[in-house]
Biopython code that builds the backbone (N, CA, C, O; Angstrom):
import numpy as np
from Bio.PDB.StructureBuilder import StructureBuilder

atoms = [
    (1, "MET", "N", (125.400, -39.010, -27.305)),
    (1, "MET", "CA", (124.213, -38.410, -25.792)),
    (1, "MET", "C", (123.719, -36.568, -26.852)),
    (1, "MET", "O", (124.581, -35.777, -27.235)),
    (2, "GLY", "N", (122.947, -36.471, -26.958)),
    (2, "GLY", "CA", (122.375, -35.249, -27.700)),
    (2, "GLY", "C", (121.859, -34.533, -26.783)),
    (2, "GLY", "O", (121.772, -34.979, -25.639)),
    (3, "ILE", "N", (121.282, -32.900, -27.209)),
    (3, "ILE", "CA", (120.776, -32.066, -25.352)),
    (3, "ILE", "C", (119.476, -32.892, -26.224)),
    (3, "ILE", "O", (119.420, -33.461, -27.314)),
    (4, "LYS", "N", (118.252, -32.556, -24.846)),
    (4, "LYS", "CA", (116.923, -32.655, -25.100)),
    (4, "LYS", "C", (116.588, -30.982, -25.848)),
    (4, "LYS", "O", (117.285, -29.967, -25.846)),
    (5, "SER", "N", (115.448, -31.212, -26.345)),
    (5, "SER", "CA", (114.677, -30.350, -26.544)),
    (5, "SER", "C", (114.467, -29.229, -25.399)),
    (5, "SER", "O", (114.437, -27.998, -25.385)),
    (6, "MET", "N", (114.365, -30.039, -24.653)),
    (6, "MET", "CA", (113.465, -29.043, -23.289)),
    (6, "MET", "C", (114.724, -28.103, -22.588)),
    (6, "MET", "O", (114.526, -27.029, -22.021)),
    (7, "GLN", "N", (116.237, -28.841, -22.782)),
    (7, "GLN", "CA", (117.318, -28.166, -22.303)),
    (7, "GLN", "C", (117.700, -27.250, -23.377)),
    (7, "GLN", "O", (118.177, -26.129, -23.202)),
    (8, "LEU", "N", (117.483, -27.748, -24.379)),
    (8, "LEU", "CA", (117.826, -26.115, -25.256)),
    (8, "LEU", "C", (116.564, -25.771, -25.178)),
    (8, "LEU", "O", (116.801, -25.035, -26.135)),
    (9, "LYS", "N", (115.370, -25.574, -24.952)),
    (9, "LYS", "CA", (115.100, -24.800, -25.591)),
    (9, "LYS", "C", (115.298, -23.641, -24.355)),
    (9, "LYS", "O", (115.622, -22.466, -24.532)),
    (10, "SER", "N", (114.911, -24.543, -22.589)),
    (10, "SER", "CA", (115.360, -23.861, -21.099)),
    (10, "SER", "C", (116.470, -22.413, -21.234)),
    (10, "SER", "O", (116.511, -21.209, -20.980)),
    (11, "GLU", "N", (117.025, -23.180, -21.637)),
    (11, "GLU", "CA", (119.046, -22.450, -22.294)),
    (11, "GLU", "C", (118.837, -21.221, -22.986)),
    (11, "GLU", "O", (119.117, -20.138, -22.471)),
    (12, "ILE", "N", (118.446, -21.318, -23.920)),
    (12, "ILE", "CA", (117.571, -19.962, -25.349)),
    (12, "ILE", "C", (116.761, -19.353, -24.777)),
    (12, "ILE", "O", (116.609, -18.138, -24.908)),
    (13, "ARG", "N", (116.179, -19.988, -24.134)),
    (13, "ARG", "CA", (115.744, -18.970, -23.512)),
    (13, "ARG", "C", (115.879, -18.358, -22.937)),
    (13, "ARG", "O", (115.376, -17.341, -23.414)),
    (14, "VAL", "N", (116.599, -17.994, -21.336)),
    (14, "VAL", "CA", (117.550, -18.358, -20.185)),
    (14, "VAL", "C", (118.172, -16.904, -20.660)),
    (14, "VAL", "O", (118.005, -15.787, -20.169)),
    (15, "PHE", "N", (118.868, -17.287, -21.677)),
    (15, "PHE", "CA", (119.557, -15.916, -23.066)),
    (15, "PHE", "C", (118.301, -15.390, -23.642)),
    (15, "PHE", "O", (118.772, -14.479, -24.323)),
    (16, "ILE", "N", (116.885, -15.337, -23.856)),
    (16, "ILE", "CA", (116.597, -14.126, -24.312)),
    (16, "ILE", "C", (116.120, -13.688, -23.392)),
    (16, "ILE", "O", (116.039, -12.460, -23.401)),
    (17, "VAL", "N", (115.527, -14.479, -22.061)),
    (17, "VAL", "CA", (114.930, -13.162, -21.080)),
    (17, "VAL", "C", (116.292, -12.385, -20.638)),
    (17, "VAL", "O", (116.441, -11.406, -19.906)),
    (18, "GLU", "N", (117.044, -13.026, -21.210)),
    (18, "GLU", "CA", (118.021, -12.025, -20.043)),
    (18, "GLU", "C", (118.922, -11.229, -20.547)),
    (18, "GLU", "O", (119.489, -10.620, -19.640)),
    (19, "ASN", "N", (119.160, -11.062, -21.180)),
    (19, "ASN", "CA", (119.589, -10.074, -22.623)),
    (19, "ASN", "C", (118.702, -9.238, -23.156)),
    (19, "ASN", "O", (118.910, -8.046, -22.930)),
    (20, "PHE", "N", (117.412, -9.624, -24.046)),
    (20, "PHE", "CA", (116.960, -8.761, -24.429)),
    (20, "PHE", "C", (115.732, -8.309, -23.679)),
    (20, "PHE", "O", (115.483, -7.105, -23.620)),
    (21, "LEU", "N", (114.952, -9.196, -23.104)),
    (21, "LEU", "CA", (113.742, -8.884, -22.776)),
    (21, "LEU", "C", (113.807, -8.095, -20.386)),
    (21, "LEU", "O", (113.085, -7.696, -19.473)),
    (22, "TYR", "N", (114.902, -8.331, -20.665)),
    (22, "TYR", "CA", (115.326, -7.177, -19.392)),
    (22, "TYR", "C", (114.598, -8.675, -18.174)),
    (22, "TYR", "O", (113.625, -8.435, -17.459)),
    (23, "GLY", "N", (114.932, -9.363, -18.173)),
    (23, "GLY", "CA", (114.181, -10.727, -17.031)),
    (23, "GLY", "C", (112.699, -10.633, -17.002)),
    (23, "GLY", "O", (111.910, -11.094, -16.176)),
    (24, "GLN", "N", (112.442, -9.792, -18.304)),
    (24, "GLN", "CA", (110.752, -10.012, -18.112)),
    (24, "GLN", "C", (110.125, -10.851, -18.842)),
    (24, "GLN", "O", (110.012, -10.636, -20.048)),
    (25, "ASP", "N", (109.411, -12.367, -18.047)),
    (25, "ASP", "CA", (108.791, -12.686, -19.995)),
    (25, "ASP", "C", (107.884, -13.418, -19.295)),
    (25, "ASP", "O", (107.690, -14.613, -19.073)),
    (26, "ASP", "N", (107.146, -11.899, -18.874)),
    (26, "ASP", "CA", (105.260, -12.398, -18.686)),
    (26, "ASP", "C", (105.077, -12.814, -20.852)),
    (26, "ASP", "O", (105.948, -12.481, -21.657)),
    (27, "GLY", "N", (104.188, -13.314, -21.115)),
    (27, "GLY", "CA", (103.325, -13.705, -22.470)),
    (27, "GLY", "C", (104.754, -13.840, -23.044)),
    (27, "GLY", "O", (104.876, -12.745, -23.592)),
    (28, "PHE", "N", (105.778, -14.428, -23.232)),
    (28, "PHE", "CA", (106.546, -14.894, -23.770)),
    (28, "PHE", "C", (107.102, -16.124, -24.201)),
    (28, "PHE", "O", (108.222, -16.534, -23.897)),
    (29, "THR", "N", (106.268, -16.697, -24.926)),
    (29, "THR", "CA", (106.029, -18.584, -25.128)),
    (29, "THR", "C", (107.296, -18.855, -26.115)),
    (29, "THR", "O", (107.763, -17.905, -26.743)),
    (30, "ASP", "N", (107.708, -19.834, -26.213)),
    (30, "ASP", "CA", (108.405, -20.762, -27.340)),
    (30, "ASP", "C", (108.222, -20.511, -28.469)),
    (30, "ASP", "O", (109.025, -20.960, -29.288)),
    (31, "GLY", "N", (107.327, -19.867, -28.825)),
    (31, "GLY", "CA", (106.829, -19.978, -30.260)),
    (31, "GLY", "C", (106.246, -18.842, -30.822)),
    (31, "GLY", "O", (105.541, -18.786, -31.830)),
    (32, "ILE", "N", (106.768, -17.518, -29.733)),
    (32, "ILE", "CA", (106.757, -16.371, -30.441)),
    (32, "ILE", "C", (107.708, -15.742, -31.761)),
    (32, "ILE", "O", (108.752, -16.074, -32.323)),
    (33, "SER", "N", (106.668, -14.603, -31.900)),
    (33, "SER", "CA", (108.457, -14.810, -33.603)),
    (33, "SER", "C", (109.489, -13.459, -32.300)),
    (33, "SER", "O", (108.835, -12.953, -31.388)),
    (34, "PHE", "N", (111.058, -13.087, -32.465)),
    (34, "PHE", "CA", (111.769, -12.374, -32.029)),
    (34, "PHE", "C", (111.190, -11.072, -32.710)),
    (34, "PHE", "O", (110.622, -10.039, -32.356)),
    (35, "LEU", "N", (111.836, -11.940, -34.408)),
    (35, "LEU", "CA", (111.233, -10.728, -35.287)),
    (35, "LEU", "C", (110.151, -9.610, -35.200)),
    (35, "LEU", "O", (110.152, -8.423, -34.874)),
    (36, "GLY", "N", (109.451, -10.293, -35.531)),
    (36, "GLY", "CA", (107.570, -9.913, -35.594)),
    (36, "GLY", "C", (107.584, -9.454, -34.519)),
    (36, "GLY", "O", (106.916, -8.440, -34.725)),
    (37, "LYS", "N", (107.898, -9.419, -33.286)),
    (37, "LYS", "CA", (107.003, -8.386, -32.092)),
    (37, "LYS", "C", (108.510, -8.018, -31.828)),
    (37, "LYS", "O", (108.971, -8.186, -30.699)),
    (38, "GLY", "N", (109.145, -7.611, -32.661)),
    (38, "GLY", "CA", (110.324, -6.865, -31.637)),
    (38, "GLY", "C", (111.092, -7.006, -31.238)),
    (38, "GLY", "O", (111.934, -6.109, -31.223)),
    (39, "LEU", "N", (111.317, -8.179, -30.665)),
    (39, "LEU", "CA", (111.845, -7.933, -29.575)),
    (39, "LEU", "C", (114.016, -8.484, -29.574)),
    (39, "LEU", "O", (114.823, -8.392, -28.649)),
    (40, "ILE", "N", (114.212, -8.991, -30.995)),
    (40, "ILE", "CA", (115.115, -8.871, -31.327)),
    (40, "ILE", "C", (115.427, -8.317, -32.726)),
    (40, "ILE", "O", (114.563, -8.501, -33.584)),
    (41, "ASP", "N", (116.468, -7.711, -33.042)),
    (41, "ASP", "CA", (116.846, -6.583, -34.631)),
    (41, "ASP", "C", (118.262, -7.143, -34.785)),
    (41, "ASP", "O", (118.988, -7.770, -34.014)),
    (42, "SER", "N", (118.404, -6.732, -35.966)),
    (42, "SER", "CA", (119.385, -7.714, -36.106)),
    (42, "SER", "C", (120.835, -7.245, -35.487)),
    (42, "SER", "O", (121.708, -8.053, -35.802)),
    (43, "THR", "N", (121.164, -6.507, -34.948)),
    (43, "THR", "CA", (122.057, -6.582, -33.810)),
    (43, "THR", "C", (122.305, -7.382, -32.838)),
    (43, "THR", "O", (123.384, -7.636, -32.302)),
    (44, "GLY", "N", (120.911, -7.908, -32.552)),
    (44, "GLY", "CA", (120.586, -8.438, -31.925)),
    (44, "GLY", "C", (121.069, -10.083, -31.807)),
    (44, "GLY", "O", (121.566, -10.842, -30.975)),
    (45, "VAL", "N", (120.527, -10.102, -33.362)),
    (45, "VAL", "CA", (120.401, -11.612, -34.212)),
    (45, "VAL", "C", (122.096, -11.949, -33.796)),
    (45, "VAL", "O", (122.329, -13.012, -33.219)),
    (46, "LEU", "N", (123.277, -10.969, -34.128)),
    (46, "LEU", "CA", (124.671, -11.127, -34.304)),
    (46, "LEU", "C", (124.492, -11.981, -32.564)),
    (46, "LEU", "O", (124.807, -13.147, -32.326)),
    (47, "GLU", "N", (124.119, -11.339, -31.927)),
    (47, "GLU", "CA", (124.121, -12.071, -30.568)),
    (47, "GLU", "C", (123.565, -13.015, -30.120)),
    (47, "GLU", "O", (123.999, -13.426, -29.044)),
    (48, "LEU", "N", (122.814, -13.479, -30.522)),
    (48, "LEU", "CA", (122.126, -14.876, -31.063)),
    (48, "LEU", "C", (123.605, -15.502, -31.276)),
    (48, "LEU", "O", (124.564, -15.991, -30.676)),
    (49, "VAL", "N", (123.287, -15.270, -32.099)),
    (49, "VAL", "CA", (124.450, -15.995, -33.195)),
    (49, "VAL", "C", (125.833, -16.560, -32.169)),
    (49, "VAL", "O", (126.198, -17.707, -31.909)),
    (50, "SER", "N", (126.242, -15.563, -31.854)),
    (50, "SER", "CA", (127.723, -15.491, -30.808)),
    (50, "SER", "C", (127.341, -16.448, -29.806)),
    (50, "SER", "O", (128.167, -17.238, -29.349)),
    (51, "PHE", "N", (126.236, -16.428, -29.467)),
    (51, "PHE", "CA", (125.887, -17.343, -27.182)),
    (51, "PHE", "C", (125.869, -18.795, -27.982)),
    (51, "PHE", "O", (126.321, -19.788, -27.411)),
    (52, "ILE", "N", (125.201, -18.906, -29.653)),
    (52, "ILE", "CA", (124.848, -20.228, -30.193)),
    (52, "ILE", "C", (126.167, -20.658, -30.066)),
    (52, "ILE", "O", (126.662, -21.363, -29.188)),
    (53, "GLU", "N", (126.633, -20.193, -30.965)),
    (53, "GLU", "CA", (128.207, -21.320, -31.125)),
    (53, "GLU", "C", (129.044, -21.154, -30.331)),
    (53, "GLU", "O", (129.706, -22.163, -30.088)),
    (54, "GLU", "N", (129.474, -19.702, -29.464)),
    (54, "GLU", "CA", (130.245, -20.654, -28.379)),
    (54, "GLU", "C", (129.243, -21.260, -27.523)),
    (54, "GLU", "O", (129.925, -21.784, -26.643)),
    (55, "LYS", "N", (128.130, -21.477, -27.286)),
    (55, "LYS", "CA", (127.433, -22.285, -26.050)),
    (55, "LYS", "C", (127.298, -23.918, -26.620)),
    (55, "LYS", "O", (127.211, -24.905, -25.889)),
    (56, "TYR", "N", (127.302, -23.920, -27.711)),
    (56, "TYR", "CA", (126.670, -25.155, -28.618)),
    (56, "TYR", "C", (128.309, -25.729, -29.345)),
    (56, "TYR", "O", (128.350, -26.938, -29.574)),
    (57, "GLY", "N", (129.397, -25.033, -29.637)),
    (57, "GLY", "CA", (130.350, -25.153, -30.031)),
    (57, "GLY", "C", (130.276, -25.262, -31.618)),
    (57, "GLY", "O", (130.874, -26.219, -32.110)),
    (58, "ILE", "N", (129.505, -24.252, -32.609)),
    (58, "ILE", "CA", (128.837, -24.909, -33.802)),
    (58, "ILE", "C", (128.934, -23.230, -34.708)),
    (58, "ILE", "O", (128.907, -22.095, -34.233)),
    (59, "ALA", "N", (129.036, -23.635, -35.963)),
    (59, "ALA", "CA", (128.694, -23.009, -36.580)),
    (59, "ALA", "C", (127.856, -22.420, -37.558)),
    (59, "ALA", "O", (127.768, -22.945, -38.668)),
    (60, "VAL", "N", (127.152, -21.261, -37.239)),
    (60, "VAL", "CA", (126.352, -20.108, -38.171)),
    (60, "VAL", "C", (126.862, -20.088, -39.229)),
    (60, "VAL", "O", (127.755, -19.245, -39.317)),
    (61, "ASP", "N", (126.608, -20.888, -40.430)),
    (61, "ASP", "CA", (126.912, -20.601, -41.936)),
    (61, "ASP", "C", (125.651, -18.673, -41.938)),
    (61, "ASP", "O", (124.591, -18.500, -41.336)),
    (62, "ASP", "N", (126.580, -17.443, -43.041)),
    (62, "ASP", "CA", (125.497, -16.488, -43.296)),
    (62, "ASP", "C", (124.076, -17.293, -44.019)),
    (62, "ASP", "O", (122.939, -16.882, -43.785)),
    (63, "GLU", "N", (124.394, -18.676, -45.060)),
    (63, "GLU", "CA", (123.236, -18.522, -45.764)),
    (63, "GLU", "C", (121.769, -19.350, -44.695)),
    (63, "GLU", "O", (120.636, -19.638, -45.082)),
    (64, "GLU", "N", (122.441, -19.546, -43.199)),
    (64, "GLU", "CA", (121.224, -19.944, -42.589)),
    (64, "GLU", "C", (120.313, -18.814, -41.814)),
    (64, "GLU", "O", (119.228, -18.742, -41.236)),
    (65, "LEU", "N", (121.300, -18.075, -42.122)),
    (65, "LEU", "CA", (120.709, -17.335, -40.477)),
    (65, "LEU", "C", (119.522, -16.292, -41.488)),
    (65, "LEU", "O", (119.764, -15.435, -42.338)),
    (66, "VAL", "N", (118.707, -16.619, -41.154)),
    (66, "VAL", "CA", (116.788, -16.384, -41.781)),
    (66, "VAL", "C", (116.228, -16.559, -40.334)),
    (66, "VAL", "O", (116.627, -16.698, -39.178)),
    (67, "PRO", "N", (114.801, -16.451, -41.230)),
    (67, "PRO", "CA", (113.857, -16.327, -39.802)),
    (67, "PRO", "C", (113.592, -17.873, -39.541)),
    (67, "PRO", "O", (113.430, -18.171, -38.358)),
    (68, "ASP", "N", (113.520, -18.981, -40.551)),
    (68, "ASP", "CA", (112.843, -19.825, -40.651)),
    (68, "ASP", "C", (114.282, -20.854, -39.035)),
    (68, "ASP", "O", (114.410, -22.062, -38.835)),
    (69, "ASN", "N", (114.676, -20.207, -38.639)),
    (69, "ASN", "CA", (115.943, -21.074, -38.103)),
    (69, "ASN", "C", (116.024, -20.079, -36.727)),
    (69, "ASN", "O", (116.147, -20.330, -35.528)),
    (70, "PHE", "N", (115.877, -18.652, -37.612)),
    (70, "PHE", "CA", (115.910, -17.757, -35.643)),
    (70, "PHE", "C", (115.080, -17.178, -35.237)),
    (70, "PHE", "O", (115.310, -16.538, -34.211)),
    (71, "ASP", "N", (113.693, -17.116, -35.847)),
    (71, "ASP", "CA", (112.572, -16.794, -35.044)),
    (71, "ASP", "C", (111.727, -16.614, -34.322)),
    (71, "ASP", "O", (110.691, -15.950, -34.346)),
    (72, "SER", "N", (112.423, -17.541, -33.324)),
    (72, "SER", "CA", (111.499, -18.397, -32.209)),
    (72, "SER", "C", (112.208, -19.325, -31.231)),
    (72, "SER", "O", (113.197, -19.961, -31.596)),
    (73, "ILE", "N", (111.738, -19.410, -30.036)),
    (73, "ILE", "CA", (112.587, -20.533, -29.632)),
    (73, "ILE", "C", (112.595, -22.140, -30.464)),
    (73, "ILE", "O", (113.358, -23.080, -30.686)),
    (74, "ASP", "N", (111.217, -21.707, -30.718)),
    (74, "ASP", "CA", (110.651, -23.103, -30.719)),
    (74, "ASP", "C", (112.117, -23.054, -32.510)),
    (74, "ASP", "O", (113.217, -23.606, -32.477)),
    (75, "LYS", "N", (111.750, -22.529, -33.319)),
    (75, "LYS", "CA", (112.910, -22.695, -35.111)),
    (75, "LYS", "C", (114.434, -22.803, -34.162)),
    (75, "LYS", "O", (115.263, -23.713, -34.151)),
    (76, "LEU", "N", (114.415, -21.685, -33.510)),
    (76, "LEU", "CA", (115.647, -21.734, -32.350)),
    (76, "LEU", "C", (116.211, -23.002, -32.655)),
    (76, "LEU", "O", (116.815, -23.393, -33.653)),
    (77, "SER", "N", (115.784, -23.756, -31.232)),
    (77, "SER", "CA", (116.111, -25.101, -30.464)),
    (77, "SER", "C", (116.446, -26.066, -31.893)),
    (77, "SER", "O", (117.489, -26.633, -32.218)),
    (78, "LEU", "N", (115.006, -25.988, -32.636)),
    (78, "LEU", "CA", (115.384, -27.330, -33.830)),
    (78, "LEU", "C", (116.916, -27.256, -34.494)),
    (78, "LEU", "O", (117.708, -28.198, -34.495)),
    (79, "PHE", "N", (117.157, -25.943, -35.055)),
    (79, "PHE", "CA", (117.856, -25.351, -35.534)),
    (79, "PHE", "C", (118.960, -26.109, -35.154)),
    (79, "PHE", "O", (119.528, -26.911, -35.895)),
    (80, "ILE", "N", (119.461, -25.705, -33.290)),
    (80, "ILE", "CA", (120.442, -26.171, -33.258)),
    (80, "ILE", "C", (120.535, -27.637, -32.888)),
    (80, "ILE", "O", (121.619, -28.209, -33.000)),
    (81, "ALA", "N", (119.330, -28.355, -32.402)),
    (81, "ALA", "CA", (119.398, -29.686, -32.560)),
    (81, "ALA", "C", (120.226, -30.972, -33.280)),
    (81, "ALA", "O", (120.827, -32.008, -32.994)),
    (82, "GLU", "N", (119.595, -29.705, -35.017)),
    (82, "GLU", "CA", (120.271, -30.386, -35.996)),
    (82, "GLU", "C", (121.902, -30.113, -36.605)),
    (82, "GLU", "O", (122.552, -30.568, -37.547)),
    (83, "LYS", "N", (122.179, -29.013, -35.404)),
    (83, "LYS", "CA", (123.170, -28.682, -36.722)),
    (83, "LYS", "C", (124.259, -29.785, -35.693)),
    (83, "LYS", "O", (125.153, -30.460, -36.202)),
    (84, "LEU", "N", (123.846, -29.776, -33.684)),
    (84, "LEU", "CA", (124.507, -30.600, -33.185)),
    (84, "LEU", "C", (124.163, -32.629, -33.559)),
    (84, "LEU", "O", (124.838, -33.372, -32.847)),
    (85, "ASN", "N", (123.262, -33.287, -34.519)),
    (85, "ASN", "CA", (123.180, -33.931, -34.559)),
    (85, "ASN", "C", (124.247, -34.067, -36.314)),
    (85, "ASN", "O", (124.463, -35.147, -36.863)),
    (86, "SER", "N", (124.642, -32.969, -36.753)),
    (86, "SER", "CA", (125.118, -33.425, -37.908)),
    (86, "SER", "C", (126.349, -33.532, -38.071)),
    (86, "SER", "O", (126.796, -33.954, -39.138)),
]
sb = StructureBuilder()
sb.init_structure("model")
sb.init_model(0)
sb.init_chain("A")
sb.init_seg("    ")
for serial, (resi, resn, name, xyz) in enumerate(atoms, 1):
    if name == "N":
        sb.init_residue(resn, " ", resi, " ")
    sb.init_atom(name, np.array(xyz, "f"), 0.0, 1.0, " ", f" {name:<3s}", serial, name[0])
structure = sb.get_structure()
């Protein structure tokens, strides 16, 4: 039984809001670009990877560290779901 998409998005959202938005999620949607909006920098991406690896027990390879996988809650939840189902 896999984690549902909405649950993944909710868990990612909580982490992002608490760690990068200081509890303020006004106007923050699942499709907003982390990098494009300056919400997360390169150090933040590493924190995000650490969270994902610990929370979901998956390994993120260097070649997977691309915006297509990590640039929004939508993209990140799809990436995690694919890793969990592989």
